[in-house]
N, C-alpha and C positions, 0 to 999 in steps of 0.2 A: 504494500500500500504506500503510494507516494504521499508524503505529508503535504498539507495545504493549510497554512495558518489562515484563520478567518477573522473577520472583524465583526463584532456583535454591536448593533446600534439600536437604540430605542427611538422610534419615530414619533417625536413630540411636536414636530413642526409640519404644517401643511403648506405646500408651495403650489402656486398656480402653474398652469401649462402655458408656456410662451410659444410664439410662432416657431416653426421648425427652423433649424439652422443648417448652414451648409457644412457638410462633413468632408474631410480630406479624401477618404476612400469613397469610391462611387459604387452605387448599387449596380451600375452597368458592368462592373467587373464580373458579375455573376450571370450575365445574360447567356442564353443558350444560342450557339451559332452552329449552323450546319452549312457545309460548302458543297454538298451534293443533294439532289432531290431525293425525296422518299418515293416509295412505290405503292404503298397502301396505308391503311389506317394504323398499322403498327408503328408507322413513322410520323404520327401526328403530334402537333404541339397544342397545348391547352391555352385557352384564353377565356376570361370571364369578367363580368362586371359586378359579381356578387349574387346575381340571380340567373343571368343567361350565360351559357357557356358554349364554346365551340372547340372541336378537335380539328385541327387544320393540317392538311398535307397536300402534296402534289403528286400527280399521276400523268403518265403518257407523254411527258415532255411538254404538255400544254395546259393541263387541267389543275385548277385550284379547287380542292374538295374539302368540305367540312361537314361534320355532324353538328346539329344544332340541338341544344338542350336547355332545360329550365328546372329550377329547384322544386316546382310544385305541379308538374305535369302528371298527376296521378290518374291512372286509368280506372276502368270499371272494377278491376280486381285489386286495386290498391297497390299496383306496381308503378314505379317511376319510369315512364317511357321517354324516349327521345322525341323531340318535336319533328325532326326530319333530317334529310341529307340534301345538300346543295352543291352543285358543280358549276364552276365558272370556267368556260373553255376559251382559251386565248389562241392566237395563231400557232401553227405547228412549230415545234422546236423552240418554244419560248423558254423552256427550262432545260438547259444542258449542263452537264457536270463541269464542263470547261469554264463556265462563267455563271456561277450560281452562289448565292448567299441567302440563307433564311435565318432570321434572328428574332428571338423573343426578347423584346426590349423592356426590361423591368422598370426602367425609369419613366416610361410613358405608356405602359400597358398596351403595347402594339406588337403585332407580328409583321415584320417587314421582309419582303423578298426583293432582292436585286438580282436581275438575271439578264443575260444577253449583252451584246455590244453593238456599237454603231446604230443603225436604224432600228434594230430589234431590241435595243436596251429598254428594259422594263422594270418599273418599280411598283410593287404592290404594298399597300398598307392596310392592314386589317385590325380593327379595334372595336370594342363594344362600349357604347356610350354609358358612363356611370350614372347619368341623370335621366336617361330615356331608354326604353326597352327595344334597342335596335343594334344590330350588328352592321358595321360599316366596312365596305370594301372599296378602296380607292386604287385605281389602276392608271398608271401613266406610262406612256411609251413614246419613244423618239419619233416614230412614224405612225401615221393613222392606222387604226386597226378596227376590226369587228370582233365582237364577242357574243357568246350565248350564255345564258344563265338558266340552269335546269334544276328543278325540284325532282328528286329521285325517291319516290315512295317505295316502301317494302311492305307496309301493312295495307295490302290491297284487297284482301278477302278475309272473311271470318275464318279463323284457324285455331284448331285445338292444340294446346301445349301438351306434349307427352314426354315421358322419360325424364331425363335430367333437366330439360328445359322448363319443367314445372317449378324449378327453383326461382324462376323469374317472378312467379306469383306465390312465393313461399307461404304466405298466410293461408292460402286456400287449398294447399295440398291435402289430399286424402278425403276431399269432400265431394268428389264427382268430377266430371269433365271441366277443364278450365279453357276458356276461349279468349283469344285476343281479337278485338273487333277492328275493322278496317278504318282508315282515315277517309275523309271526304275532300276531294279536290274541287274547288269552286270553278265553274265554267262561265264563259261569256264575258270575261274581263279583257279589256283591250290593252292595258298598260301595266299589268301586274299579274303575279302568280300568287294564289292564296289557297291554303289548305287548313284543315282542322281535324282533330279527333274529339268526338263528343260522347260522353258516357250516357247512353240511353238505358243502362241498367247499372246495378251497384250491388256489391257484396256486403254492404254495411249492415243491412237488416239481418241477414243470415249469420254474419259474424257475431252480432249481439245475441242472437237466439242460441247459438252454440254454447255461449258461456252464461246462459241463464238470465240474460237481461232482455227486457221487453222493448223492442224497437218502437212500439206504439206509445209507450209511456215514459221512455227514458229521457234523461236530459240530453240536450244537443239535437242536432239534425244531421241528416245524411250529408257528409262532405264530398261524396263522389258523384251522386246522380247529377247529371247535366253539367258536370265539370267539363270545360271545353278548352282545348289548348291547340295552338297552331301558329301560323306565321304568314306574312305577306311579303313578297319580294317586289321592290319598286326601284325606280331610277330614271332620271332624265335620259332621253335618247334610247329608251327601251320600249319595245312593243311586243305583244304576244304572238308567238307562233302557234301555240296551242295552250291548253290549260296548265301545262307543267313547264313551259319553256318560253323564255324571253330572248330577244336578240336586239342588237343595236340597230337603230333606224338608219344611221349613216356612219361611215368610218370616223373615228375620233382619236385624238392623242391622249384624252383624259376621260375616263369613265368612272363614275361613282355608282355603287350598288348598295341598297339598304335592305336588310331583312328584319322586319318588325315582328316581334313575338308577343303573344298574349296568352295568359291562362286566366279564365274567369268562369265562375259557376253562375250560369244565366238561365233564365226561364225559356228562352228561345235562341235559336241560332242567329236570328237577326239581331238580337241584343248583343251577342258576342261580336258580330260583324260591326255593329255601330260603335262598340267600345274600341275595337281595333282601329276603325277609321278615325276616331277621336285621338287615339294615341299617335297615329301617323301624322295627323295635322299638328298636334302639339310638338312633335319632334321637328317637323319641317318649319315651324314658326321661328326657329333659331337657326342661324346659318351653320353650314358644315364647319367652316373655319372656327367659329366661336365655340362650337361643341367640341371640336378636336382640341382646342386650347384648354378647355375645361377638363377634358379627359387627361391631358398631359399633366396638368397641375395636380389633379386628383392622385395620380400615381406617384408623382414626385413628392407630394406631401406624405403619402403613405410610406415611401421609402425613408424619408427623414424622421418620421415619427418614432421609429424604434429599429434597432439593428444589433447584430453581433457579427463582427468581422475578425476572423482569426488569421494570424500569419505565424510562420515558424512552427516547428514541431510536426509530429506525424499527423497526416490526414487533414491539415488545416484548410487547404483549398476545397477538399471534398465536403467537409463539414460546413464551411462558410456558404458554399453554393447550395448545399442541401437545405440548410436552415432558411436561406433567402427564398428558395423555390417553394418550400412547404408553406411558408407564411403567405407567399403569393397565391398558392393553391387554395388556402383557406379563404383568403380575401376574394378570390374569384367565384366562390360558391357560398359565401357566408352571410349574405344579407338579403336572402330571398324569402319566399313564402313558407319554407320548411327548412329544418336544420340540415347540416351537411350529412350526406349518407357515407357511412364508414366504408361501405363496399362499392367503391368506385366514384363517389361524389357524383358530379354531373359530367364526368369525363370518361365514361365507359365507351368502348368501341367494339366493333364486331370481332369475332374470332375466326373468321373464314380462313385466314392465312396462318393460324396457329395450330401446329400439330403437337405442341409440347404441353397442352392443357388437358390431355386425356379426354374424358367425356364432357368436358366443357368447351371443346373445340367445335367450330363450325356453326356458330350461332350469330344472330344479328346483334346490333348495338343495344337493343333493349335488354339483353340478357345480363343478369348479374346473380351470382349466388346469394342466397339469403333474402332475396326479394326486396320489398319496399319497407319492411318493418325496421324499427330502431332497437338495436341491442345497446343497453346503457353502457355495458362494459367497454364497448367499442366507440360509441358515439361521443363519450365524454372527452377524449383526448384532445381533439382540436381546440376545445373550449378552454381547457386549462392553459394551453399555450397562449391564448389570446389575452390573458390578464397581464402578464409581464410585458407583452408587446403593446399594450394599451389599445388593443382592437376591441373595445368594449361594445361598440354598436353591433359587431358581428355575433355577439353572444345572445342578443335578444331573440332571434328565432328559436333557439333552444329553450330559453326560459319561457317564452310565450307559448310554445307547444305544450309544455307541462302545466303551466298556469291555466291555459284554456281547457285542458283536459282534467282539471281538478274536480269539477262537478261530477263527471262520470266515474272518477276514481272513488269519490265519496259514496255515490250510489252503489257501486260495486260492493263496498264494505257492508252496506245495509242489506243488500240482496243476499249476500252470502252468510252474514253473521247475525242477522236480525234487525228489526227496525230501530232498535235502541243502540245499535253499534255505532261507533264514532270514528272519525278520522278518515284517512285515505292512504292507499299504497299504490305504487306503480309496478307492474311486472317488469322483469328484466328485459323481455322482448315485447315491444309495444307497437301497435299500429299508430300511424300519425294522429288518429282520432281518439287514442287513449285506451284502447282495449287490448286484451291478449290477442295474439293471432289465433285464428281458428285451428290451425294445425297444432300449435303448442298446447292450447287448452284442451284440444281433443274433439275432432269432428263428431265422434260418437261417444263423448264423455258420458259415462253412465249416471252421473249425478251432477248436472251442470251448475246447480246452485250450491254446490259444496265449497266452491272456491279453490278446489284442488285441481291443478292442471295434470294432464296425463304425461307431459314431457317431464321426466324426472330431473333432467338437468337444471330446470328452472322452476320446479314445482313450488318451492318456498323462497326463491331468490328474488327478494324485493327490497334489498338494502339500497338500491339505486335512489329511492326517494330520500333517504338520509344523505347520500352522497351529493345529490342535487342540492339539498338544503345547505350542505357544507360549502359547495361551490358558490352558491348565492351569497353566503356569509363572507366568503373570501372576496367575491366581487365587491361587496360593500367595503371590505378592508382597503381595496385598491381605489375605489371611487368615492367613498363617503356619500353615496347617493341616497338621501333620505326618502325621496319619492319612491325609489325602487324598493326600499324596505317596506314601506306602507302598502304599495300596490302589488308586489310580487312575493318578496321574501317571507314576510310574516304570514300572509294568508296561506302560502303553500307549506312552509316548514311547520307551522303550528298544527296543521292537519296530519302531517306525517308523524310528528311526535305524539299526537293524541292517539293515533292508531296503535303505536307500540305501547303506550300507557294503558289503554283500555282493552287491547286484544289479548295480551299475555298475562298469565297468572304471576303470583309471587310465591317464592319458596317459603319454607318454615321460618326463615329469618327475616322475611319481609322484603327480600330482594327480587327484582324482576327476573323472571325465568323465561327465556325465549325458546320455546319448543312447542310443537315440532318446528324444526328449522334445518337449514343446511348452510355450509360455509362456501359461499359462491357456488359455482358449478362443480367444484372440486370434491368436496365431501358431502355426500347426499344425506347424511344423517349427522346432526349436531345439536348440542345444547349450548345456548349462549355463544354463538359464533363470534369470532373476533371482529369481523366487519361491522356487525350490528352493535356490539358493546362499545367498540372504539367510536363508531359513528354517533351513537347517542351521547357518549361522553363528550365528544368534541362539539356536537351541534348544541347540546343543552348549555354548555359553558359559553359558547359564542352568542347564543340567543340572550343569555342573561347579561352579557356585556353590551347589548344594544342600548341605545339611549331609552330611558323610561318613557320619553314622549312618543316613541315609535311603537310601543307595546301597550299592554294593559296590565293592571295589578293582578287580574285573574289569571292571565297567561303566565306572568312571572311566578306567581304562587305555584301553578301547576308545574312549571319547568323546574323550580327549585325543589319541590317535593320529589318529582321523578328523579332528579339528579341524586338525591339522597337514597333512592331505592335501587340505583344501578349497582350491579356486582362489579368487582374489580376486573381489569383487563385479564383475560385468561392467560395463564403461563404454564410452562412445563419445564422439566429439567432434561437436557440433552448433553451428553458428554461432560457432565458435571457443571454445566452452565444453565442458569435460569433464563429462559427465552420466552418470547411471546408464543402463544399456542393458537392454532386455527379455531379452537373453541374450548369451552369447558370440557366437553367430550366431543369427539368427532370420529367418524368412520365412513366406510363405503367410498373409498377413493375412486374418482372417475375422470378427473380432468387435471390440468397442469398449472392452475393459479396458485398464488401464495397468500391465502387469507390471513396468515399469521403476521404479515407485514403491512396490513391495512392501517395499523397505528402509526406507521412511518409515512406512507402515502396511501390514500389521500388525506388522512385525518391528522397528521402532523403532531402526534402525541409523543413521538420519539424521534430524535434526530440531533443534528448539530445545535448546540446551545441548550439542549435538554439534559436534565439530570440523569435520565435513563438512556443516554446515547449508547453506552457500551452494550446494554441489553439489546438495543436495536441492531447494532453491528453483529452481535453474537447470533441473533435470529437470522439475519441476512446470510451469515456464513453457514448456518445450519438449515436454510430454507428447504422446503420439501421439493421444489422444482426450480431448476436453473435453465431458463430458456435463453438468457442473454438478450440480445437486441433483435427480437423476432416478433413481428406483429404486435399484439397487445401486451406482451410481457412487460411488467413494471420494473424489471431488474435495473435498467439504466436510471430511472427516476429514484428508485430506492437507494442506489449507490450514491447518487448526488445528494440526496437528503441526509444521508449518513456521513457525508464528508469523505467518501472513498474516491478520491480524485482519479487514481489510476484506473479503477474499474469503470467509473463513469466515462472517462475519456475513451477507453477501449470500446465500450458499448456504443457510444455516440458515433465513433468512426465506423464501427461495424454496421450500424443502422443506416447511415447515409451512404454507405458503399454498396450495400446489397440491393440494388435496383432490379426491376424486372428485366431479365435478359432478352425478352421478346419485344420490349418497347424501346424505341429510340430515345424518347425524352428522358433525361436523367432524373427527373423528379417523379417518375412513376415506379411504385414499389408493389410487391405482391406477386401472385395473389395470396400467398401465405395461407392463413386460415379463411380468408375472406374473398375479395375479388379485386379486379384491376380497375383503376389504380387504387390500391389499398391505402386507407388514410390513417392507420394507427401507428405503424412503425416509425415514420418520419416525425409524426407529432409527439410520440413518446420521446424520441431523441431530442426534439426541440425543447420539450419541457425539461428534460435532464440538463441540456446545455444551459438554459436560462437559470436553473437552480444550482448549477455549478458556480455561477457568477453571483446570484442574488436569491435569497429566500426571504419571503414575507410571511410573518405570522402575527396577525392583528396589527398592533402599532409598533412591532419590532421588525427589524431587518438585519440580515446577516449577509455581509459582503464577502465574496470569494470563499464560500465554505468548502468548495471541492474543486477549485481551479488548479490545473496542473501548471507547474512552473515552466514547462517547456512550450506552452502556448501563449503567444502575445495576442492581445485583443483590444479592439476599439468596440465600445458597447454603449447602448442607450436603451435602458429598460425602465419600466414603470414600477414604482414601489407603492407603499401604502398612501392612501388619501391623495392620489394624484401627484405624488412626488415623482420626479424623473431622476434616475440614477445614471449619470453619464461620465465616462472617463476612458482612460487607457491603462492597460496593464502590459508591462514589457519587461523582459529579462528578469522575471520572477518578482517584480515589485510594482506597486502602483506608481504610475508616472504623474497622473493628475486626475482629479475629479472635480465636478462642478459643485462648488460649495453652497450655492443657492438652490440646488436640486430643482431647477426649473427647466432643464433641457436646453440651456443656452449659455454661452459665455459672453459676458458684456463687461462694461466698465463697473457695473455694480458689484460683480464678483471681485474685481481688482480692489475696489474700495474696501470691501469686506476684509480682504487679506491685510491691507494696509492698516486698517483700524485695530487689528489685533496682533500686530507683530510683537513677538516676545512671549506670546501665550505658550504654556506647556501644561499638558495634563498630568505630568509627573510620572507617566508610566512608559513613555516612549513608544506608544502604539496608538493607532488612530481609532476614533469612535465618532459617533454622529456629533457630539458636542464640539469636538475639535474641528470636524469638517465644517460645521456651521459657523465656526469662528475663523474660517479661512485656511484650515489645514489641508491644502490642496493635494498633497502627496501622502496623506494619511500616515505620517510618521510620529504623530503625537505633539508636534511643535508647529508654531506659526512663525516662519522666519523668511529670510531672503530666498531660500530654496523654493518656497511656495510661490513667491512672485515669479521666479524664473520658470517654474513648472506651469503656472497658469498662462504666461505669455507664450511658452513653447506649445502648449496644448492648443491655444487659440490659433497660433500660426499654422500648426499642423492641420487645422480644420479650415484654413483659408479665411480666417477672420481678421479683418484689418483692425489693429490695436493702436494705430497711430494717433487716433483721437482720444485715447484714454488719458485721463489725468494721472500724472505721476508725481504727486507732491511728496514732500518729506513726511515721514510717519506721523509727526506731531500734527501737521496740517491735515493729514488724511483723517485723523480721528475726528476733527471738527467737520470736515466735509462729509464724512460718513454718518454723522449723527442723525440727520434726517432719514437716511436710508435705513438705519438700524434701529431707529426709535421704536418702530412697531414690533421689532423682534426682541427688544432688550429684556422684556419680562420673561421670554422663553429661556434666555441665557441665565437669568437670575434663578429661575426655577431649576434649570439643569444643574447649576452649581450647588444650589441648596440640596438637591437630591443626591449629588455625588458624594 
């Protein structure tokens, strides 16, 4: 184990977020560049605006092809389908290997292709408007050309799914024939191509009936019936050849093409068409150039908001690009009508040309293993990574799905356990509308109102509600968003806690006894599983720390009582060491998770800075399963949380290195246990990388708890209450950090240093108090070295410091008085507390 000294800091100061600053290293360093054309969808590049996505590739030396997708295109079976496939055909030999460059430009969210020379020189820019639901294709050529744009449907007739392909509609397996319905192509249009898929039936009612819920009296309404999704292709200088193809009306050197997408649940098809027409008109009301400028600024701001850029040491380039690409992937699909799908996100492609996927080969782009449902164990990982990167808006679709489904979760409890039962729980595997999948609950469940699913892997696995509550509490730690506490956190977490409080008995000593139960999917029989006990311990403590104004006396009394009734975290003795146990009792091993380590992650009860750190390390070293950096394995995160820098570094490198060998894009991983491109492995690695640099626990932060000395890094991460932790680590030491924790280096930072020259914490090590007083290099002193470090850091980031005031220290004190006056009482309190 490589040692990694850490800095423990108490977050007593809330800093605002400043405008993004210019950094020295560029996000463009991690762009993906190809110098030869691809030949099929396995060579696709992903692009998205948070809701709409495309997989883009070239074919036949002249065709630009892409699959079009959306986050909420749910079909009749509850499957997430593609919207369609589009082909733009250019002159023959437009794309030749001798003169070809295709680049994913992270700095402006654009795929750019430069091909050909002389009169055939062609530049294509493809981007997706972040403010409007439209994909834009801009083609410029040195000489005038003609082009055709073709919609290529594959859902043309009603078709039954059979065999392995039923995985596409996982929820409905085992319940009779499963059919995929055809799309409709609109005819009679003179200057556009338009198509849609409309759900004229729905599995919603049968899904509720299978699990003992009455679709006629239940809360909520059918989210699938009449859901309609599709797109329209438009462009100046384009006219229709037929209902699926457009062509240029005359040769041109510059052609723009727009693909407008829409998902809406409407009473009639005409209403959907009207909404799409309104969206097209709204998009066209702003000029192309203005929208492109807005797009470029959107992605530039995103890149500046947060980053980790590593140099030196093993795997630095691979990890840096992998981290940047996965954050980009999350952003490309993270702000739509539904959460990110762990099994492919919105970037699945066909497997027609994949012979290495066994019985998963040969299917169209709608296919994905595990279908449209959400596995909590898998779904959570992108969202943990979004907190440290400050991508808080992307977390809302996840929170909203569960809050929206809280009513049916409460109804489920009353249906299964009696009209006086209280609280709510969410199953491990959940349809977007909040129910068990029919397949997991049991299409022929002999007692549908028993609440017991026939899938033993998840029969009693519903700790996800506790973990969601913990994530929401951590979100509050980062944001301090009181409105979120009132509207989402307390309403949901209080119902989850109430279910555990009222559903389970107490033992002879008055302690809660969670049984029947299981420890994740791994131990099918358990009493007081570690995830549940650790989860309740963590969540109740955090709930009681919320401001009293955001809760009620009745809730606080309940939480405090239940807290006193919790049993201790389960432990056992292995090799003479007392370690955490999967449960008070546990048996019937069936899977490969490590429930014994849930007190390390996600519940942060053991780790760096905790009194029981060694017990956590001993548990990690004696864990039941060691999967390393594979799919949803938490090993990389656990290693980081425990300060095991060598293991964490090894796992992060491994995770970002092991991409899908059949995909050309370096940010596509899997299929592993899930599907392509699998969204767990790289997000686990991202979380681990973040927590090697920074760990947040309530109002406390730990800097560099597991950072290896042979990795240099520039970083900008979010800490508690909107603080931004920014700096540089090089040659095994902190070079500089932003003392005002606002994500910017300005004259104010310099004045802060000057105002406190001569300060010493007497220990020769950095902490937040000394950082806030200008200890830029975190050595425990404020002296000339900090002035030098701050100026060097600013210069390295391209910041002009020539206008900064550089008075003598005595003068600086008076100049800084106004700046520091509002902070002085914090320093006084800090000194009094020390």
